[in-house]
C-alpha positions as CSV (number, residue, x, y, z in Angstrom):
1,M,0.0,0.0,0.0
2,S,2.8,2.4,0.9
3,I,4.6,1.7,-2.3
4,L,1.5,2.1,-4.5
5,M,0.6,5.4,-2.8
6,G,4.2,6.6,-2.9
7,V,4.5,6.0,-6.7
8,T,1.1,7.5,-7.5
9,L,1.7,10.7,-5.4
10,S,5.2,11.1,-6.6
11,F,4.2,10.8,-10.2
12,F,1.3,13.2,-10.2
13,M,2.8,15.7,-7.7
14,S,6.1,15.9,-9.5
15,L,4.3,16.4,-12.8
16,L,2.0,19.1,-11.4
17,G,4.9,20.8,-9.6
18,T,7.0,21.1,-12.8
19,L,4.1,22.4,-14.8
20,I,3.3,25.0,-12.2
21,S,7.0,26.2,-12.1
22,G,6.8,27.2,-15.8
23,H,10.1,25.5,-16.5
24,F,9.0,22.0,-17.4
25,T,11.4,19.7,-19.1
26,F,11.4,15.9,-19.2
27,V,14.8,15.7,-17.4
28,S,13.7,18.1,-14.6
29,W,10.4,16.1,-14.2
30,L,12.3,12.8,-14.1
31,I,14.7,14.1,-11.5
32,S,11.8,15.5,-9.5
33,F,9.9,12.3,-9.7
34,G,12.9,10.2,-8.6
35,I,13.6,12.3,-5.6
36,S,9.9,12.6,-4.6
37,L,9.5,8.9,-4.9
38,A,12.5,8.3,-2.7
39,I,11.1,10.7,-0.1
40,S,7.6,9.2,-0.2
41,L,8.8,5.6,0.1
42,F,11.0,6.6,3.0
43,I,8.0,8.2,4.8
44,G,5.9,5.2,4.0
45,F,8.3,2.8,5.5
46,V,9.3,4.9,8.5
47,V,6.0,6.6,9.5
48,P,3.3,4.1,10.6
49,M,0.5,5.7,8.5
50,P,-2.1,2.9,9.1
51,R,-1.7,3.2,12.9
52,I,-1.9,7.0,12.8
53,E,-4.9,7.0,10.6
54,A,-6.7,4.3,12.6
55,A,-5.9,6.1,15.9
56,A,-7.3,9.4,14.5
57,C,-10.5,7.7,13.3
58,R,-11.0,6.1,16.7
59,K,-10.5,9.4,18.5
60,A,-13.0,11.0,16.1
61,K,-15.3,8.0,16.6
62,L,-15.4,7.2,12.9
63,H,-16.0,3.7,11.6
64,P,-13.3,2.4,9.2
65,G,-14.4,2.2,5.6
66,T,-16.9,5.0,5.9
67,L,-16.6,8.2,3.9
68,P,-15.8,10.4,6.9
69,A,-13.1,8.0,7.9
70,T,-11.7,8.0,4.4
71,L,-11.7,11.8,4.2
72,L,-9.9,12.0,7.6
73,S,-7.3,9.4,6.6
74,A,-6.7,11.2,3.3
75,L,-6.2,14.5,5.2
76,I,-3.6,13.0,7.4
77,S,-1.7,11.4,4.5
78,D,-1.9,14.6,2.5
79,T,-0.5,16.6,5.5
80,I,2.4,14.3,6.0
81,Y,3.4,13.6,2.3
82,T,2.5,16.7,0.2
83,P,4.2,19.6,1.9
84,L,7.6,17.9,2.0
85,M,7.4,16.6,-1.5
86,T,6.2,20.0,-2.8
87,V,9.0,21.9,-1.1
88,V,11.6,19.5,-2.6
89,M,10.1,19.8,-6.1
90,V,10.1,23.6,-5.9
91,L,13.7,23.6,-4.7
92,I,14.7,21.5,-7.7
93,M,12.7,23.5,-10.3
94,V,13.8,26.9,-8.9
95,G,17.4,25.7,-8.6
96,T,17.4,24.4,-12.2
97,A,15.9,27.5,-13.6
98,T,18.2,29.8,-11.6
99,A,21.2,27.9,-12.7
100,G,20.3,28.3,-16.4
101,I,19.7,32.1,-15.9
102,D,23.0,32.5,-14.0
103,K,24.8,30.8,-16.9
104,G,23.2,33.3,-19.3
105,I,24.1,36.2,-17.0
106,A,27.7,35.0,-16.9
107,G,27.8,35.1,-20.7
108,V,26.3,38.6,-20.8
109,D,28.9,39.7,-18.2
110,G,31.7,38.4,-20.4
111,E,30.3,40.4,-23.3
112,I,30.0,43.5,-21.2
113,A,33.6,43.2,-20.1
114,G,34.7,42.9,-23.7
115,V,32.7,46.1,-24.7
116,Q,34.1,48.0,-21.8
117,S,37.6,47.0,-22.7
118,Q,37.1,48.3,-26.2
119,I,35.7,51.6,-25.0
120,T,38.7,52.0,-22.6
121,S,41.1,51.3,-25.4
122,L,39.4,53.8,-27.8
123,Q,39.3,56.5,-25.1
124,S,43.0,56.0,-24.5
125,E,43.7,56.4,-28.2
126,L,41.5,59.4,-28.4
127,A,43.3,61.1,-25.5
128,S,46.7,60.4,-27.0
129,L,45.6,61.8,-30.4
130,G,44.6,65.2,-29.0
131,D,43.8,67.8,-31.6
132,S,46.3,66.5,-34.1
133,D,43.8,64.7,-36.3
134,P,40.1,65.9,-35.8
135,E,38.8,63.6,-38.5
136,K,40.3,60.5,-36.8
137,A,39.1,61.8,-33.4
138,D,35.5,62.0,-34.8
139,G,35.8,58.4,-35.9
140,F,36.9,57.3,-32.5
141,Q,34.0,59.2,-30.9
142,A,31.5,57.5,-33.2
143,Q,32.9,54.1,-32.3
144,I,32.8,54.9,-28.6
145,G,29.2,56.1,-28.9
146,S,28.2,52.9,-30.7
147,L,29.9,50.7,-28.1
148,Q,28.2,52.7,-25.3
149,G,24.8,52.0,-26.9
150,R,25.7,48.3,-27.0
151,L,26.7,48.4,-23.4
152,A,23.4,49.9,-22.4
153,E,21.6,47.2,-24.3
154,L,23.6,44.5,-22.6
155,D,22.9,46.1,-19.2
156,G,19.2,46.0,-19.9
157,Q,19.4,42.4,-21.0
158,K,21.2,41.5,-17.8
159,A,18.6,43.3,-15.7
160,G,15.8,41.4,-17.5
161,M,17.5,38.1,-16.8
162,E,17.9,39.0,-13.1
163,A,14.2,39.8,-12.9
164,A,13.3,36.5,-14.5
165,K,14.7,34.5,-11.6
166,P,11.8,32.8,-9.9
167,P,11.4,33.9,-6.2
168,M,11.8,30.9,-3.9
169,G,9.2,31.8,-1.2
170,K,6.5,32.8,-3.7
171,S,7.1,29.6,-5.7
172,I,6.8,27.4,-2.6
173,L,3.6,29.2,-1.5
174,I,1.9,28.9,-4.9
175,S,2.9,25.3,-5.3
176,L,1.5,24.4,-1.8
177,L,-1.8,26.2,-2.5
178,V,-2.2,24.1,-5.7
179,C,-0.6,20.8,-4.7
180,Y,-2.1,20.4,-1.2
181,P,-5.8,20.3,-2.3
182,A,-4.8,18.4,-5.5
183,G,-3.0,15.8,-3.4
184,Y,-5.9,15.5,-1.0
185,V,-8.3,14.8,-3.9
186,L,-5.9,12.3,-5.4
187,I,-5.5,10.4,-2.1
188,V,-9.3,10.3,-1.6
189,L,-9.7,8.8,-5.0
190,V,-6.9,6.2,-5.1
191,Q,-6.5,5.1,-1.5
192,P,-9.8,3.1,-1.3
193,L,-9.2,1.7,-4.8
194,Y,-5.7,0.4,-3.9
195,L,-7.1,-1.0,-0.6
196,K,-9.8,-2.9,-2.5
197,I,-7.2,-4.3,-4.9
198,L,-4.9,-5.4,-2.1
199,L,-7.8,-7.1,-0.2
200,K,-9.0,-8.8,-3.3
201,K,-5.5,-10.1,-4.0
202,L,-5.0,-11.4,-0.5
203,G,-8.4,-13.1,-0.6
204,P,-10.9,-13.7,2.2
205,P,-9.5,-14.7,5.6
206,H,-9.1,-18.4,6.5
207,G,-12.3,-20.0,7.9
208,T,-14.7,-17.8,5.8
209,H,-17.4,-18.6,3.3
210,G,-17.5,-16.1,0.4
211,G,-16.0,-13.4,2.6
212,Q,-18.2,-14.3,5.7
213,R,-16.8,-16.1,8.7
214,S,-18.1,-19.7,9.4
215,P,-20.5,-20.0,12.3
216,A,-18.8,-20.7,15.6
217,G,-18.2,-24.4,16.0
218,A,-18.9,-25.2,12.3
219,P,-16.3,-27.5,10.6
220,P,-14.1,-26.2,7.8
221,D,-15.1,-26.8,4.2
222,G,-14.9,-30.4,3.1
223,M,-14.9,-31.8,6.7
224,P,-17.8,-33.8,8.0
225,P,-19.5,-32.6,11.2
226,R,-18.2,-34.1,14.4
227,G,-19.8,-37.4,15.3
228,E,-20.4,-38.5,11.7
């Protein structure tokens, strides 16, 4: 049960999280899914979810298998699984997006340094030229003006890239607002289904007839009554 729920939650939550981030790629989703799956399986094996859910239902005086008990159990599972998985997914997505933007900014910084070097060189040549060759000085001034325009363009490009970095806190908050209710609905839908599948696979308990227990004192199937 823990494995089935872990795989299902990890698959859909990682897919939803990467779509919300606006930076969806197959590789980023695959990484997010793998890490989320590892976290969910770890929680499933370490945290005694059935005991916690059963204790909560007993305290709330809810009968197992009823809709209120299912809703309460789903809320507990969602509260334990979804926030941690969501935060991890956001960290991965924001980290990946920020790394790509930082790489682009580094390239722009390199180009800015090259343009500034050219401007400095031309200004030095212009200063050494003095008034000896006005025509050549005008040519230097035109080149410097063109390079300064390019420098302003690069500065604007860098500022735009800086502004495009996704804010960590806002991204986590938005993802939680979307993933928490989505995870709750998903658990409500699939948890009873998986439980039925597992119970069907295990079959009825020993000493039952068609899922109903044999009357007390009745012999097992195929055995004659005592005294015959």
